[in-house]
C-alpha positions in Angstrom: 0.0 0.0 0.0 1.5 3.3 -1.0 1.1 6.7 0.6 -1.9 7.6 -1.6 -3.6 4.3 -0.6 -2.9 5.0 3.1 -4.6 8.3 2.7 -7.6 6.9 0.8 -8.1 4.2 3.4 -9.9 6.7 5.6 -11.1 9.0 2.8 -14.7 9.1 4.1 -13.5 9.8 7.6 -13.0 13.2 9.2 -10.4 12.1 11.7 -10.1 15.4 13.4 -13.8 15.5 14.1 -13.7 11.9 15.4 -10.7 12.7 17.6 -12.6 15.7 19.1 -15.7 13.7 19.8 -13.7 10.9 21.5 -11.6 13.3 23.5 -14.7 15.2 24.6 -16.3 12.0 25.8 -13.1 11.1 27.7 -12.8 14.5 29.3 -16.4 14.5 30.2 -16.2 11.2 32.2 -13.0 12.4 34.0 -14.0 16.0 34.5 -14.2 15.9 38.3 -10.7 14.5 38.9 -9.1 16.6 36.1 -10.6 20.0 36.7 -12.3 20.2 40.1 -9.8 18.7 42.4 -6.0 19.0 42.7 -5.1 15.9 44.8 -7.5 13.2 43.6 -6.4 10.2 41.5 -8.8 8.4 39.2 -9.6 4.9 40.6 -11.0 3.3 43.7 -9.2 3.7 47.1 -7.6 0.4 48.2 -7.1 -0.9 44.7 -3.8 -1.2 42.8 -3.1 2.5 42.0 -3.8 3.4 45.6 -1.6 0.6 47.1 1.0 0.1 44.4 1.4 2.4 41.4 1.4 5.7 43.4 4.6 4.5 45.1 6.2 2.7 42.2 5.8 5.6 39.8 7.0 8.1 42.3 10.2 6.2 43.1 11.1 5.2 39.6 10.6 8.6 37.9 12.1 10.6 40.8 15.2 8.5 40.2 15.1 9.2 36.5 14.8 12.9 37.2 18.1 12.6 39.0 19.6 11.0 35.9 19.7 7.5 37.4 17.9 4.5 35.9 17.1 2.3 39.0 17.7 -1.4 38.3 17.3 -2.5 41.9 14.6 -1.6 44.5 16.2 -1.6 48.0 13.0 -0.6 49.7 10.8 -3.7 49.5 11.3 -7.4 50.3 14.8 -6.6 51.7 15.7 -5.7 48.0 14.2 -6.8 44.7 14.6 -6.0 41.0 13.0 -2.7 39.9 13.6 -2.0 36.3 13.1 -5.6 35.3 9.7 -5.6 37.1 7.9 -5.0 33.8 5.2 -2.9 35.4 7.8 -0.3 36.3 7.4 0.8 32.6 10.2 3.3 32.9 11.0 3.1 29.1 7.4 3.5 28.0 7.4 6.9 26.1 3.9 7.9 27.3 5.0 7.5 30.9 7.6 10.2 30.5 5.0 12.7 31.5 5.9 11.6 35.1 9.2 13.5 34.6 7.4 16.8 34.2 4.1 16.4 36.2 3.4 15.6 39.8 2.6 11.9 40.2 -1.1 12.7 40.8 -1.5 14.6 37.6 0.6 12.2 35.6 -1.5 9.1 36.6 -4.7 11.0 35.7 -3.3 12.1 32.4 -2.0 8.6 31.7 -5.5 7.2 32.2 -7.1 9.9 30.1 -4.6 9.3 27.3 -5.1 5.6 27.1 -8.9 5.6 27.4 -8.8 8.0 24.4 -6.2 6.0 22.5 -8.1 2.7 22.7 -11.1 4.4 21.2 -9.2 6.2 18.5 -7.3 3.0 17.5 -10.7 1.1 17.4 -12.0 3.9 15.2 -9.1 3.4 12.8 -9.5 -0.4 12.8 -13.2 -0.3 12.0 -12.6 2.5 9.5 -10.0 0.4 7.7 -12.8 -2.0 6.7 -14.8 0.8 5.0 -17.5 1.0 7.6 -19.7 4.1 8.0 -18.1 6.8 10.2 -21.1 6.6 12.6 -20.5 2.8 12.9 -16.9 3.3 13.7 -17.7 6.0 16.2 -20.1 3.6 17.9 -17.5 0.9 18.2 -14.9 3.3 19.5 -17.1 4.7 22.3 -18.3 1.3 23.1 -14.7 0.0 23.7 -13.5 3.0 25.6 -16.2 2.6 28.3 -16.7 -1.1 28.1 -16.6 -3.4 31.1 -13.4 -5.0 29.9 -11.6 -1.7 29.7 -13.2 0.8 32.0 -13.7 -1.5 35.0 -9.9 -1.6 35.2 -9.9 2.2 35.6 -12.1 1.7 38.6 -9.7 -1.0 39.9 -6.6 1.1 39.5 -5.0 -1.3 37.0 -2.8 1.3 35.5 -0.6 -0.9 33.4 -3.6 -2.9 32.2 -5.2 0.2 30.7 -1.9 1.3 29.1 -1.2 -2.2 27.6 -4.7 -2.8 26.3 -4.9 0.5 24.4 -2.5 -0.8 21.7 -4.4 -4.0 20.9 -6.8 -2.5 18.2 -3.8 -1.0 16.4 -2.1 -4.4 16.3 -5.2 -6.1 14.8 -5.5 -3.2 12.3 -1.9 -4.0 11.2 -2.7 -7.7 10.8 -5.7 -6.8 8.6 -3.5 -4.6 6.4 -0.6 -7.0 6.2 -3.1 -9.7 5.2 -4.6 -7.6 2.4 -1.9 -5.4 0.9 1.3 -5.2 3.0 3.6 -2.3 2.7 6.7 -1.0 4.6 4.4 1.6 6.3 2.2 -1.1 7.8 5.2 -3.1 8.9 6.7 -0.1 10.6 3.4 0.8 12.3 2.9 -2.8 13.5 6.4 -2.9 15.0 5.7 0.4 16.8 2.3 -0.9 18.2 3.8 -4.2 19.4 6.8 -2.3 21.0 4.5 0.1 22.8 2.3 -2.6 24.1 5.4 -4.5 25.5 6.8 -1.3 27.1 3.5 -0.4 28.6 4.2 -3.2 31.1 1.5 -5.8 31.6 3.0 -9.1 30.4 -0.3 -11.1 30.6 -2.1 -8.7 28.3 0.8 -8.7 25.9 0.8 -12.5 26.0 -3.0 -12.8 25.5 -2.9 -10.2 22.7 -0.2 -12.3 21.0 -2.4 -15.5 21.4 -5.3 -13.6 19.9 -3.1 -12.3 17.1 -2.0 -15.8 16.4 -5.6 -17.1 16.3 -6.8 -14.2 14.1 -3.9 -14.7 11.7 -4.7 -18.4 11.5 -8.3 -17.6 10.6 -7.3 -15.1 8.0 -4.9 -17.6 6.4 -7.8 -19.9 5.4 -8.6 -17.8 2.3 -5.2 -16.2 1.9 -3.2 -16.8 -1.3 0.1 -15.6 0.0 0.2 -17.5 3.2 3.9 -17.8 3.8 4.5 -14.1 3.1 1.6 -13.2 5.5 3.0 -15.4 8.2 6.5 -13.9 7.8 5.2 -10.4 7.8 3.3 -10.7 11.1 6.0 -12.8 12.7 8.5 -10.2 11.6 6.5 -7.5 13.2 6.5 -9.3 16.5 10.2 -10.3 16.2 11.2 -6.7 15.5 9.0 -5.4 18.4 10.7 -7.9 20.7 14.1 -6.7 19.4 13.3 -3.1 20.1 12.2 -3.9 23.7 14.8 -6.5 24.5 16.3 -4.4 27.3 13.1 -4.6 29.2 12.1 -8.1 28.1 15.5 -9.7 28.8 15.8 -8.0 32.1 12.3 -9.1 33.0 12.9 -12.7 31.9 16.1 -12.9 34.0 14.3 -11.5 37.0 11.4 -13.8 36.5 13.7 -16.8 36.7 14.4 -15.8 40.3 10.9 -14.6 41.2 8.2 -16.4 43.0 6.5 -17.5 39.7 9.7 -18.7 38.1 8.5 -22.3 37.9 5.1 -21.4 36.8 2.1 -21.4 39.1 0.1 -24.3 40.4 -2.9 -25.4 38.5 -5.2 -24.2 41.4 -3.6 -20.8 41.2 -3.6 -20.5 37.4 -7.2 -21.6 37.2 -8.4 -18.8 39.5 -10.5 -16.0 38.0 -11.8 -18.1 35.1 -14.8 -16.3 33.6 -18.0 -17.7 35.2 -20.6 -18.7 32.6 -23.4 -17.1 34.7 -21.6 -13.7 34.3 -22.4 -13.7 30.6 -25.6 -12.0 31.7 -23.3 -8.9 32.0 -23.7 -8.6 28.2 -27.3 -7.5 29.0 -26.9 -5.9 32.4 -23.5 -5.3 34.0 -24.6 -5.1 37.7 -26.9 -8.1 38.1 -24.5 -9.5 40.8 -24.1 -6.1 42.5 -22.2 -2.9 41.6 -19.9 -2.7 44.6 -21.1 0.8 45.4 -24.8 0.1 46.2 -24.8 -3.7 46.7 -21.6 -5.7 47.3 -20.6 -7.8 44.3 -21.7 -11.3 45.2 -20.7 -13.1 42.1 -17.5 -15.1 41.6 -14.0 -13.4 41.6 -13.9 -9.6 41.1 -16.4 -7.5 39.3 -13.7 -5.7 37.3 -12.5 -9.0 35.8 -15.9 -10.4 35.1 -17.8 -7.6 33.3 -18.3 -8.4 29.6 -20.3 -5.4 28.8 -20.4 -3.2 25.7 -23.9 -1.9 26.3 -27.0 -3.7 25.3 -27.3 -1.6 22.2 -23.8 -2.5 21.2 -24.4 -6.2 21.9 -27.6 -6.3 19.8 -25.8 -4.4 17.0 -23.1 -7.1 17.2 -25.7 -9.8 16.8 -27.1 -8.0 13.8 -23.7 -7.5 12.4 -23.0 -11.2 12.7 -26.2 -12.0 10.7 -26.4 -9.1 8.2 -22.8 -8.1 7.8 -20.9 -9.0 4.7 -18.5 -12.0 5.0 -15.5 -10.0 3.9 -16.3 -7.3 6.3 -16.8 -9.6 9.3 -13.5 -11.4 8.6 -13.9 -14.2 11.2 -15.0 -11.8 14.0 -17.8 -14.2 15.0 -15.3 -17.1 15.2 -12.8 -14.9 17.2 -15.5 -13.9 19.7 -16.5 -17.6 20.2 -12.8 -18.7 20.6 -11.9 -15.9 23.0 -15.0 -16.5 25.2 -14.0 -20.2 25.4 -10.5 -19.2 26.4 -11.9 -16.7 29.0 -14.0 -19.5 30.5 -10.7 -21.1 31.6 -11.1 -24.2 33.8 -14.8 -24.4 32.9 -13.7 -25.9 29.6 -11.2 -28.7 28.8 -9.2 -26.2 26.6 -7.7 -24.7 29.7 -6.1 -27.9 30.8 -4.5 -28.5 27.4 -3.1 -24.9 27.2 -1.9 -25.0 30.8 0.2 -28.2 30.2 1.4 -27.7 26.7 1.4 -24.0 25.6 4.7 -22.3 26.7 4.1 -19.4 29.1 0.4 -20.1 29.7 1.0 -21.6 33.1 2.8 -18.4 34.3 -0.5 -16.5 34.7 -3.8 -16.7 36.4 -7.0 -14.9 35.3 -8.1 -16.5 32.0 -11.1 -14.1 32.2 -8.8 -11.4 30.8 -9.6 -12.9 27.4 -12.9 -11.1 27.5 -10.9 -8.0 26.6 -9.9 -9.1 23.1 -13.3 -10.7 22.8 -14.8 -7.2 23.5 -12.8 -5.7 20.6 -14.1 -8.2 18.1 -17.6 -7.9 19.5 -17.4 -4.2 19.1 -16.2 -4.7 15.5 -19.4 -6.7 14.9 -21.5 -4.0 16.5 -19.9 -1.5 14.0 -20.6 -3.9 11.2 -24.2 -4.1 12.4 -24.5 -0.4 12.6 -22.9 0.0 9.1 -25.4 -2.4 7.6 -28.3 -0.4 9.1 -26.9 2.9 7.8 -26.2 1.6 4.3 -29.0 -0.9 3.7 -31.7 -0.1 6.3 -33.5 -2.9 8.2 -32.8 -6.2 6.4 -35.3 -8.2 8.4 -38.9 -7.0 8.6 -39.6 -8.8 11.9 -36.7 -7.2 13.6 -38.7 -4.6 15.5 -41.2 -7.2 16.7 -38.3 -9.4 17.9 -36.9 -6.5 19.9 -40.3 -5.8 21.4 -40.6 -9.5 22.3 -37.2 -9.6 24.0 -37.9 -6.3 25.8 -41.1 -7.8 27.1 -39.3 -10.9 28.4 -36.8 -8.7 30.3 -39.6 -6.6 31.7 -41.5 -9.7 32.8 -38.4 -11.2 34.3 -37.8 -8.1 36.3 -41.3 -8.1 37.8 -41.3 -11.9 38.4 -37.9 -11.7 40.2 -38.8 -8.6 42.3 -39.6 -10.0 45.8 -42.8 -8.6 47.3 -41.7 -9.6 50.8 -38.4 -9.9 52.6 -38.8 -13.7 52.9 -40.0 -14.3 49.4 -36.6 -14.9 48.0 -35.8 -17.9 50.1 -37.2 -20.5 47.8 -37.0 -19.1 44.3 -34.4 -19.5 41.6 -32.5 -16.5 42.8 -31.7 -18.2 46.1 -30.5 -21.3 44.3 -28.1 -19.1 42.4 -27.0 -17.6 45.7 -26.3 -21.0 47.1 -24.5 -22.2 44.0 -22.1 -19.2 44.0 -21.4 -19.6 47.7 -20.6 -23.3 47.2 -18.0 -22.6 44.5 -15.8 -20.8 47.2 -14.8 -18.4 44.4 -16.6 -15.4 46.0 -14.7 -13.0 48.2 -17.7 -12.1 50.4 -18.0 -13.7 53.8 -19.9 -17.0 53.5 -22.4 -15.9 56.2 -23.6 -13.1 54.0 -25.0 -15.7 51.6 -27.2 -17.0 54.5 -28.4 -13.5 55.4 -32.0 -13.1 54.5 -31.8 -9.3 54.4 -28.9 -9.3 52.0 -30.6 -11.9 49.8 -33.7 -9.7 49.6 -31.7 -6.6 48.8 -29.6 -8.4 46.2 -32.7 -9.9 44.6 -34.4 -6.5 44.5 -31.3 -4.9 43.1 -30.9 -7.5 40.3 -34.5 -7.3 39.3 -34.3 -3.5 39.1 -31.2 -3.8 36.9 -33.3 -5.7 34.3 -35.6 -2.7 33.8 -33.0 -0.5 32.2 -32.0 -2.9 29.4 -35.8 -3.5 28.8 -36.2 0.3 28.3 -33.1 0.3 26.0 -34.6 -2.4 23.8 -38.0 -0.6 23.6 -36.1 2.7 22.7 -34.1 0.8 20.0 -37.3 -0.6 18.6 -38.9 2.8 18.4 -35.9 4.3 16.6 -35.9 1.5 14.0 -39.7 2.1 13.5 -39.0 5.8 12.9 -36.5 4.9 10.1 -39.5 4.2 8.0 -39.8 8.0 7.6 -36.1 8.8 7.5 -32.8 7.0 7.7 -31.5 9.9 9.7 -33.2 8.5 12.8 -30.5 5.8 12.7 -28.1 8.3 14.2 -30.2 8.1 17.4 -28.9 4.5 17.7 -25.4 5.9 18.0 -26.6 8.3 20.7 -28.4 5.6 22.5 -25.3 3.3 22.5 -23.2 6.2 23.8 -25.7 7.2 26.5 -26.0 3.6 27.7 -22.2 2.9 27.9 -21.4 6.3 29.2 -24.0 5.9 32.0 -22.3 2.6 32.9 -18.9 4.3 33.1 -20.2 7.3 35.0 -21.7 5.0 37.6 -18.4 3.1 38.3 -16.0 6.1 37.9 -14.4 7.2 41.2 -11.3 8.8 42.6 -9.4 9.0 45.9 -7.4 11.6 47.7 -3.7 11.0 47.2 -3.2 12.2 50.8 -4.7 9.0 51.9 -1.7 7.1 50.6 0.7 9.1 52.8 1.6 8.3 56.4 2.9 11.7 57.7 3.1 10.5 61.3 5.2 7.5 60.3 7.4 9.6 58.1 8.0 12.1 61.0 8.8 9.2 63.3 11.3 7.5 61.0 12.9 10.8 60.2 13.6 11.2 64.0 15.0 7.6 64.1 17.7 7.5 61.4 19.7 4.4 60.7 20.3 1.6 58.3 17.5 -0.7 59.4 14.2 -2.1 58.1 10.6 -2.0 59.1 7.6 -4.2 58.7 4.8 -1.9 57.6 1.5 -3.8 57.8 -0.5 -0.7 57.0 0.9 0.6 53.7 3.9 -1.6 52.9 4.8 0.0 49.5 5.0 3.5 51.0 8.7 2.7 51.7 9.3 3.6 48.1 8.3 7.2 48.9 9.3 7.7 52.5 12.8 6.3 51.8 12.7 3.6 54.5 13.3 -0.1 53.8 10.7 -2.8 54.4 11.1 -6.6 54.9 7.9 -7.1 52.9 5.8 -5.3 50.4 3.0 -5.6 47.8 4.2 -7.0 44.5 4.1 -10.3 42.6 7.8 -9.9 41.7 9.1 -10.9 45.2 12.3 -13.1 44.8 11.5 -16.8 45.2 14.2 -17.4 47.8 13.0 -14.6 49.9 9.3 -15.6 49.6 10.3 -19.2 50.6 12.2 -17.9 53.6 9.5 -15.6 54.8 6.8 -18.2 54.3 8.9 -20.6 56.3 9.1 -18.2 59.2 5.3 -18.0 59.2 4.8 -21.8 59.1 4.1 -22.1 55.4 5.6 -24.9 53.2 8.6 -23.3 51.6 7.9 -25.2 48.4 4.5 -23.5 48.0 5.8 -20.0 48.4 3.8 -17.0 47.1 3.7 -13.3 47.4 0.7 -13.7 49.7 1.8 -14.1 53.3 -0.1 -13.3 56.5 2.2 -12.3 59.3 1.1 -13.8 62.6 4.5 -14.1 64.5 7.8 -12.3 64.7 10.5 -14.8 64.0 13.9 -14.4 65.6 15.6 -14.6 62.2 14.0 -11.3 61.3 17.0 -9.7 63.2 19.2 -10.7 60.3 16.9 -8.8 57.9 17.7 -5.7 60.1 14.1 -5.4 61.4 13.8 -2.6 63.9 10.2 -1.4 63.8 6.8 -3.1 63.2 4.1 -0.6 62.2 0.5 -1.4 62.7 -2.7 0.5 63.3 -5.3 0.3 66.1 -8.5 2.3 65.6 -6.7 4.6 63.3 -3.8 5.2 65.6 -0.3 4.4 64.6 1.3 1.6 66.7 5.1 1.0 66.6 6.9 -1.9 68.2 10.7 -1.6 68.4 13.4 -4.3 68.3 16.9 -3.4 69.2 18.8 -6.6 68.4 19.1 -6.2 64.7 22.2 -6.9 62.5 24.1 -4.3 60.4 24.0 -4.2 56.6 27.4 -5.8 56.2 29.6 -7.6 58.7 32.5 -10.1 58.8 31.6 -13.6 60.0 34.4 -15.9 61.0 32.5 -19.2 60.9 30.6 -20.9 58.1 28.9 -24.2 57.3 27.9 -25.7 54.0 24.3 -27.1 53.8 23.4 -28.1 50.3 19.8 -29.1 50.7 17.3 -26.2 51.1 14.9 -27.8 53.6 17.8 -28.9 55.8 19.2 -25.4 55.6 16.0 -23.8 56.7 15.6 -26.3 59.6 19.2 -25.5 60.7 18.4 -21.8 60.7 15.3 -22.4 62.7 17.2 -24.1 65.5 17.5 -22.1 68.7 21.3 -22.6 68.7 21.7 -20.9 65.3 23.1 -17.3 65.6 23.3 -15.5 62.2 25.7 -13.0 63.7 28.3 -15.7 64.3 27.8 -18.3 61.7 26.9 -18.2 58.0 25.2 -21.1 56.3 26.3 -21.5 52.7 25.1 -23.8 49.9 28.6 -24.3 48.3 32.1 -24.2 49.7 33.5 -20.7 49.8 37.1 -21.7 48.9 38.5 -20.3 52.1 40.8 -21.8 54.7 39.3 -22.7 58.0 40.5 -20.6 60.8 40.4 -21.1 64.5 42.0 -17.7 65.2 39.8 -14.8 66.1 40.4 -11.1 65.5 38.7 -7.9 64.9 38.2 -7.2 61.2 36.3 -4.2 59.8 33.8 -3.8 57.0 32.7 -0.3 56.1 30.3 1.0 53.5 32.0 4.0 51.8 29.5 4.6 49.0 26.1 3.3 48.0 23.1 3.9 45.7 20.0 1.9 44.7 22.2 -0.4 42.5 25.6 -0.5 44.1 27.6 -0.8 47.3 31.2 0.0 47.8 32.9 -1.7 50.7 36.3 -1.2 52.5 37.2 -4.5 54.2 40.1 -5.5 56.4 40.4 -8.9 58.0 43.3 -10.7 59.8 42.0 -14.1 58.6 39.7 -15.6 55.9 36.1 -14.6 56.5 32.7 -14.2 55.0 31.2 -10.7 54.3 27.5 -11.2 55.1 25.3 -8.6 53.4 21.8 -8.5 54.8 20.1 -7.8 51.5 18.2 -10.2 49.3 20.3 -12.4 47.1 20.1 -12.2 43.3 22.3 -13.6 40.5 22.2 -10.2 39.0 24.6 -8.8 41.7 28.2 -8.7 40.6 31.4 -8.0 42.7 34.7 -6.7 41.6 37.9 -5.3 43.3 38.6 -1.6 42.9 42.3 -2.3 43.4 44.4 -5.4 43.6 44.5 -6.6 47.1 44.6 -9.9 48.9 42.9 -11.9 46.1 42.1 -11.5 42.5 38.6 -13.1 42.1 35.5 -12.5 44.1 32.1 -14.0 44.0 28.7 -13.4 45.5 27.0 -16.4 47.1 23.6 -17.0 48.6 23.9 -17.0 52.4 21.5 -18.0 55.1 19.1 -19.1 52.3 18.2 -15.6 51.2 21.0 -13.1 51.9 24.3 -12.4 50.1 27.8 -13.4 51.1 31.3 -12.6 49.6 34.1 -14.8 50.8 37.4 -12.9 51.4 40.9 -13.9 52.3 43.0 -12.3 55.0 44.1 -8.8 54.1 42.6 -5.6 52.8 39.9 -5.3 50.1 38.1 -2.5 48.3 35.1 -4.0 46.7 32.3 -2.7 44.5 29.0 -4.7 44.5 26.7 -3.7 41.6 23.4 -5.0 40.4 24.0 -5.4 36.7 22.1 -8.5 35.5 23.2 -10.1 32.2 19.7 -9.6 30.8 19.9 -5.9 31.1 23.4 -5.6 29.8 22.8 -7.8 26.7 19.2 -6.5 26.2 20.5 -2.9 26.2 22.7 -3.5 23.2 20.1 -5.6 21.3 17.6 -2.8 21.8 20.1 -0.1 20.7 21.0 -2.1 17.5 17.3 -2.8 16.8 16.4 0.8 17.3 19.1 1.9 14.9 17.8 -0.4 12.2 14.2 0.7 12.9 15.1 4.4 12.6 17.1 3.8 9.5 14.1 1.9 8.0 11.8 4.9 8.8 14.2 7.4 7.3 14.7 5.2 4.1 10.9 4.8 3.8 10.2 8.5 4.2 12.9 9.5 1.7 11.5 7.0 -0.8 8.0 8.4 -0.4 9.2 12.0 -0.6 11.0 11.3 -3.9 7.9 9.6 -5.4 5.7 12.6 -4.3 8.2 15.0 -5.7 8.3 13.2 -9.1 4.5 13.1 -9.3 4.3 16.8 -8.6 
């Protein structure tokens, strides 16, 4: 496709007008947080932005402002990778607004940008199929405020929103590469894939790639140039991976040491499968509660289980599947069916096959996330349905009567379900549904609530009321279609109806919180008055250490190092082989002293409570005695013995290569320089010893001598199961420990090389197009 064809692709579209409409809708939904308050962040208090991203973004970009790319996070889990935690997203270009704006404004602007972008890219994708502009606008608005997208705004899933926004652009690229490929579409596809990877949510990147593979496979059925098409799309992904290698390779290396390095158990991976009963959310999104008025009593979380594009959009998609042209639909019906099956997860046998045989599939939980790409293809069908109405009118004479019939059924269901008395719900179908959901043990409400008659009555009344609105929508839709007998222009009211319906849904769930609620000024003041190189256990807001500058022995993040999670789980009585990032602390283990734990922070009736421990170790010290224990379980048991003193003996997993010494003497180990990613030590010891560093062990840490001293080679070893140790011979040593994982070092040069090639390809393409335009003129 040449430049002229690129332009003519959207010849019937006024893109500036579409952009203005989509941006106006976006600003309207977020007007309160953007214009009326200074300190409020879009999303629900207590969810991920509140408890995670506020702190992670503040720390990472404050470091970048100082000219430092933080590779290591010393503030959580006694140290963990930072840059390689993909959700840090420091290299994602649209996140660079954090360098110029306060974190509150930057988070809000990021959400606004990506809600707009997903709508704009959906508009381009539908437009590329030659659909009517009104149809494309309907699909764009539907996707922006859909349950699969907008509920993640409510839940504070910042990287989800950023990552999902690029999916329609990837599918647009596949369409064009399948029809008439050109360098322009290859370059655009590479850009879209790269941006999605850099945005930071690996599961949505992976699920989008699976969807792209399925979609490509469908399109190949009637494709003449199959090999070329496969190579084109594979090349787009390969180039995108090359451009983002610095982030991907760093992340892969860190993942090999993280708690999910061996995959997750089947029980964990099968969590959050899409419940079949939640398909009712295609008609009404709050049948099982809306969180605000009635607690969500369905399975899992509402934000993962809402497959809603508006009833108008859903009915248009059905019409599009029936009346749309085969070439226009392009396997959208098949894609929706396949993706819904994948979203159902453990409820179908497909999940078992993929879990055991598809590489990478066992790394994630939450197959319900497949409802997002399903939403995109469903919205495409709704655009096709709207386009068919705009161009051809009503193809089926009985359509209006069918709508009236469906609306009547919904109306009747609402009145039949509505309980006239508080005890009238106890024996009907609704109570059986209540009992079924309670029996699955997949709800996060207290089990006793399902036996509460008042709650059952209120939930039943709420659900029945929620059927009235879709009934009204269907009657309104039937009326609009009846009016088209007089003029086709009435069809534009369908666009308005679809928008009002989906916008009302988004307006109901939108919320914000005051960023001041994430701060702990009393704790910050206390810690400022108690300086020192120690750690805390903050059971109120663990990730706040990233902002306050203190260091925590725990945190809130799935990237916790495996060794550390195993050790911490062991201290709380968990099986170390079943370690996870979810640990409930119920006892203070004596070994916490070797993690430098000084303060435990809790809250009682809103009041800060601080418990102090004085017997904590220093960050680095010389240990004269060591033992080698090769088996992990035996090592943990030896550490758990009352006779074990981590200040006197180090337990190693391999021999340190030092001479045993019975002599004793005072050596010194001083920290003379440090940052997030490095530590410089000055060491002097009269005999061979072990430098014990009370930070989490990682293979990414390297050690080197700053001058030739008592020995030539140094190595970092795991010590006491989860800490770091450096064996040193008698004499003086000046050592620099640095977190510089191979994934980052190699990935950096791969990305630089790939970026150079990509930029040269863009320049070559633009020069070639410019010469052609100049010749024609």
